[in-house]
C-alpha positions in Angstrom: 0.0 0.0 0.0 2.8 2.4 0.9 4.4 1.8 -2.5 1.2 2.6 -4.3 1.0 5.9 -2.5 4.5 6.8 -3.5 3.7 6.0 -7.1 0.6 8.3 -7.0 2.4 11.3 -5.4 4.0 12.6 -8.7 0.7 12.4 -10.4 -1.0 14.5 -7.7 1.8 17.1 -7.8 1.4 17.4 -11.6 -2.4 17.9 -11.2 -1.8 20.7 -8.7 0.6 22.5 -11.0 -1.9 22.4 -13.9 -4.7 23.7 -11.7 -2.5 26.6 -10.6 -1.7 27.5 -14.2 -5.3 27.6 -15.2 -6.1 30.4 -12.6 -6.0 33.9 -14.3 -3.2 36.1 -13.1 -4.0 39.5 -11.6 -3.3 42.4 -14.0 -1.1 45.1 -12.5 -2.8 48.5 -12.2 -1.4 51.1 -14.7 0.7 53.7 -12.9 -0.1 57.4 -13.4 2.3 59.4 -15.6 4.1 62.3 -13.9 3.6 65.6 -15.7 5.1 69.1 -15.3 2.4 71.7 -14.9 2.3 75.5 -15.2 -0.4 77.9 -14.0 -1.7 80.6 -16.4 -1.4 84.1 -15.0 -4.0 86.8 -15.2 -5.0 87.7 -18.7 -3.9 91.3 -18.1 -0.4 90.3 -17.2 0.9 90.0 -20.8 -0.3 93.6 -21.5 2.4 94.9 -19.1 5.7 95.0 -21.0 9.1 96.3 -20.1 11.8 97.4 -22.5 15.5 98.3 -21.7 16.3 101.9 -22.6 19.1 104.5 -22.4 19.1 108.1 -21.3 20.2 110.8 -23.8 20.3 114.6 -23.6 17.5 116.3 -25.5 19.8 119.1 -26.8 23.3 117.6 -27.6 25.9 118.9 -30.1 29.2 117.6 -31.3 31.5 120.6 -31.6 34.1 120.5 -34.4 36.3 122.8 -36.5 35.5 123.6 -40.1 39.2 123.5 -41.0 42.2 121.3 -40.0 45.0 122.4 -37.8 47.1 121.8 -34.7 45.1 122.2 -31.4 46.9 124.9 -29.4 44.3 125.7 -26.8 41.7 123.4 -25.1 39.8 125.3 -22.4 37.2 122.7 -21.2 37.0 119.3 -19.5 34.1 116.9 -19.0 31.5 118.1 -16.6 32.4 121.8 -17.0 29.7 124.3 -17.4 30.1 126.9 -20.2 28.3 129.9 -21.4 27.1 130.8 -24.9 30.0 132.3 -26.9 32.7 131.0 -24.6 35.9 129.8 -26.4 36.0 126.0 -26.1 39.2 125.4 -28.1 41.6 127.1 -30.6 43.8 125.7 -33.4 46.9 127.2 -35.0 45.8 130.3 -36.9 49.0 131.4 -38.5 48.0 130.3 -42.0 44.6 131.9 -41.6 46.2 135.2 -40.3 48.7 135.2 -43.3 45.8 134.8 -45.7 44.0 137.6 -43.9 47.0 139.9 -44.2 47.4 139.2 -47.9 43.7 139.8 -48.5 43.9 143.1 -46.5 46.8 144.3 -48.7 44.9 143.4 -51.9 41.8 145.2 -50.6 43.8 148.4 -49.7 45.5 148.3 -53.1 42.1 147.8 -54.9 40.6 150.6 -52.9 43.4 153.1 -53.7 43.2 152.2 -57.4 39.4 152.7 -57.3 39.9 156.2 -55.8 42.4 157.2 -58.5 40.0 155.9 -61.2 37.2 158.0 -59.8 39.4 161.1 -59.7 40.6 160.6 -63.3 37.0 159.7 -64.5 35.7 163.0 -63.2 38.4 164.8 -65.4 37.7 162.6 -68.4 41.1 160.9 -68.4 39.7 157.3 -68.2 36.7 155.7 -69.7 33.7 154.5 -67.8 34.5 150.9 -68.6 38.0 151.3 -67.1 36.4 152.7 -63.9 33.8 149.8 -63.8 36.7 147.3 -64.1 38.5 148.9 -61.2 35.3 148.9 -59.1 34.8 145.2 -59.8 38.3 144.4 -58.7 37.7 146.3 -55.5 34.5 144.3 -54.8 36.3 141.0 -55.4 39.1 142.0 -53.1 36.6 143.0 -50.4 34.9 139.6 -50.7 38.2 137.8 -50.4 39.1 139.9 -47.3 35.7 139.1 -45.6 36.2 135.4 -46.4 39.7 135.5 -44.8 38.3 137.2 -41.8 35.7 134.4 -41.4 38.5 131.8 -41.8 40.2 133.3 -38.8 37.1 133.1 -36.7 36.9 129.4 -37.6 40.1 128.8 -35.8 38.2 129.4 -32.6 35.5 127.0 -31.3 32.8 128.6 -29.2 29.9 127.2 -27.2 26.6 127.6 -29.2 24.5 127.8 -26.0 24.7 127.6 -22.2 25.4 124.0 -21.3 27.6 121.3 -19.8 30.6 119.6 -21.5 29.9 115.9 -21.7 32.9 114.6 -23.5 36.3 115.8 -24.7 37.7 113.1 -26.9 40.9 115.0 -28.0 44.1 116.2 -26.5 46.0 119.4 -26.7 48.7 119.7 -29.4 46.8 117.1 -31.5 46.3 117.6 -35.2 42.6 118.1 -35.7 40.8 117.1 -38.9 37.8 118.8 -40.5 34.5 117.8 -38.7 36.4 115.8 -36.0 34.6 116.1 -32.7 36.5 118.2 -30.2 33.9 118.4 -27.5 30.3 117.3 -26.8 28.0 119.8 -25.2 24.6 119.2 -23.6 21.9 121.5 -22.5 20.4 120.5 -19.2 16.7 120.6 -18.4 15.2 118.0 -20.7 16.0 114.4 -21.1 15.3 111.8 -23.8 14.8 108.1 -23.2 15.4 105.9 -26.2 14.2 102.2 -26.5 13.3 99.8 -29.3 9.7 98.4 -29.8 9.5 95.0 -31.5 7.6 94.7 -34.7 5.3 92.0 -33.1 3.9 94.7 -30.8 3.6 97.4 -33.4 1.6 95.0 -35.7 -1.0 94.5 -33.0 -1.5 98.2 -32.4 -4.7 99.6 -34.0 -4.2 102.3 -36.6 -6.8 105.1 -36.9 -7.5 107.3 -39.9 -4.3 109.1 -40.7 -2.9 108.3 -37.2 0.4 106.5 -36.4 0.6 103.3 -34.4 1.7 105.2 -31.3 -1.0 107.4 -30.0 -2.0 109.3 -26.9 -3.8 106.2 -25.5 -0.4 104.6 -24.5 1.0 105.6 -21.2 4.8 105.6 -21.0 6.3 105.0 -17.5 10.1 105.2 -17.1 12.2 103.8 -14.3 15.9 104.6 -13.9 18.5 102.1 -12.7 17.3 100.0 -9.8 14.7 102.5 -8.7 11.0 101.5 -8.8 9.7 105.0 -8.8 7.9 105.7 -12.1 8.3 108.9 -14.1 5.8 109.8 -16.8 7.3 110.6 -20.2 5.8 111.9 -23.5 6.3 110.5 -26.9 8.8 112.6 -28.9 9.4 110.7 -32.1 9.8 107.2 -33.5 11.2 105.6 -36.7 8.9 104.1 -39.3 11.5 101.7 -40.6 12.6 98.7 -38.5 16.3 98.1 -37.9 17.6 95.3 -40.1 19.4 93.7 -37.2 16.8 93.7 -34.5 13.5 94.1 -36.5 12.5 96.8 -34.0 11.5 100.4 -34.2 13.4 103.1 -32.2 11.1 105.2 -30.0 12.2 108.4 -28.3 10.5 109.7 -25.2 11.1 113.0 -23.5 10.6 114.2 -19.9 11.9 117.1 -17.7 15.1 116.5 -15.6 13.8 115.0 -12.3 14.7 116.9 -9.1 15.2 113.8 -6.9 17.7 111.9 -9.0 20.8 112.7 -11.0 20.6 111.5 -14.6 23.5 111.7 -17.0 23.8 110.8 -20.7 24.1 107.1 -21.3 22.5 105.9 -18.0 20.2 102.8 -18.2 16.4 103.0 -17.9 13.4 100.8 -18.3 10.2 101.7 -20.1 7.0 100.1 -19.0 4.0 100.0 -21.4 0.5 99.0 -20.5 -0.8 97.6 -23.8 -4.2 96.5 -22.4 -5.9 99.6 -23.9 -4.8 98.6 -27.3 -6.7 95.3 -27.2 -10.3 95.2 -28.5 -13.1 94.2 -26.1 -13.8 90.9 -27.9 -10.2 90.0 -28.6 -9.0 86.7 -27.3 -6.2 87.0 -24.7 -2.8 85.7 -25.7 -1.0 83.3 -23.4 2.7 82.5 -23.6 3.5 78.8 -23.3 6.6 76.7 -23.8 6.7 75.1 -27.3 6.6 71.6 -25.7 3.1 72.4 -24.2 1.6 72.4 -27.7 0.8 69.2 -29.6 -1.1 68.1 -32.7 -3.5 65.1 -32.6 -3.1 62.4 -35.2 -6.7 62.7 -36.5 -6.3 66.5 -37.2 -2.7 67.5 -37.6 -3.7 71.1 -38.5 -5.3 71.7 -35.1 -3.0 72.5 -32.2 -4.0 71.7 -28.7 -2.8 71.9 -25.1 -3.6 69.6 -22.2 -5.4 71.1 -19.2 -5.0 69.2 -15.9 -8.3 68.1 -14.3 -8.0 67.1 -10.7 -7.3 64.7 -9.3 -5.5 62.6 -12.0 -6.7 63.3 -15.6 -6.2 65.8 -18.4 -8.4 67.2 -21.2 -7.4 68.5 -24.6 -8.1 72.2 -25.3 -7.9 73.4 -29.0 -5.8 76.5 -29.4 -4.6 78.9 -32.2 -0.8 79.2 -32.4 0.8 82.6 -33.0 4.4 83.8 -32.9 7.3 82.4 -31.0 8.7 85.2 -28.8 11.2 85.4 -26.1 8.4 84.8 -23.5 7.2 81.6 -25.3 4.8 80.6 -27.9 1.7 82.8 -28.3 -1.5 80.8 -28.1 -5.2 81.7 -27.8 -8.2 79.5 -27.1 -10.7 78.5 -24.4 -8.2 79.1 -21.6 -8.5 81.1 -18.4 -6.4 82.4 -15.6 -5.4 79.8 -13.0 -5.7 76.9 -15.5 -2.9 74.3 -15.0 -1.4 73.3 -18.4 1.0 70.5 -19.1 4.2 72.4 -20.0 6.3 69.5 -21.4 5.8 66.3 -23.2 2.3 67.1 -24.4 2.7 64.9 -27.5 3.0 61.8 -25.3 -0.4 62.3 -23.7 -3.8 60.9 -24.9 -7.3 61.1 -23.8 -7.8 59.0 -20.7 -4.2 59.0 -19.7 -3.8 59.1 -15.9 -1.4 61.7 -14.7 0.0 63.0 -11.5 1.6 66.4 -11.0 5.4 66.3 -10.9 6.7 67.8 -7.7 10.3 68.8 -7.6 12.1 67.0 -4.8 14.1 69.0 -2.3 17.8 69.2 -3.0 17.4 68.8 -6.8 
């Protein structure tokens, strides 16, 4: 009997193994995909834009000589205040003085000849044509003398108005060329702030009948350096042709010199524009998203979409219209609202029904 049991034992073990294989295995539950989310800010936030700018003097002149020569006298230095007519610099005037002396001699000779001709004409010794020729020579000599006098005055450089010397890029005893800048003078009181406006913003600005793209409805606030105090400025001018390098338009603002801050030419500034007044009432707000947040479904490759997170663990597709790629991100518009949480990366790997979990950055990483 014992031997019979031993022979049946392998058969029983085989039956048990087969019964275990027939039982269905439990399917592991699909894990949720971690996704990186971003929260949309207020729709008015993109309307506030800041642009780097620089300070320039409203009245600024580069002073130079009309003739070349050796610089013999330099009477100013940067930061010095000067009065109108004050001599800034003087170049060697020996050649000009020599030309003036020669012109004076020719003028005196022509004048004496004209007086003799007049005397002899009254007595009938010379003809009227000879007298007219002498008078013409006197007039030519006088014009040459006046021109030589003017050349002497050009050897002195004078301040065109009351102001402050900003730069002196030359040294004494230097050979100065024609139109070479000897000093830069500025007139205090008014300041200009220059910045560049990208063409993407100019294109979105409404244009009235006969009006330019920049109108009175735009408020220009200027902040200088690290100060957060705003100063209101007025539009002075702007270019109507974009720069070939930056594709931006140069805009110049003007404002009085503030009393509570010292501003000099070349200092940095920031211009803040509130562009919300330029948007029409029914215009869809623009949102700036990372390019990885936009995907195109396989059934409609022409329609862009983003994935909006729906608590606690799902996402829904939102069709959007894609605009320009800017430094702030890709411009999109659609049925989105402030405080929506959008999947900001890997949107092309998501599908409807995908379970997700917000990715939280671990401390120390």
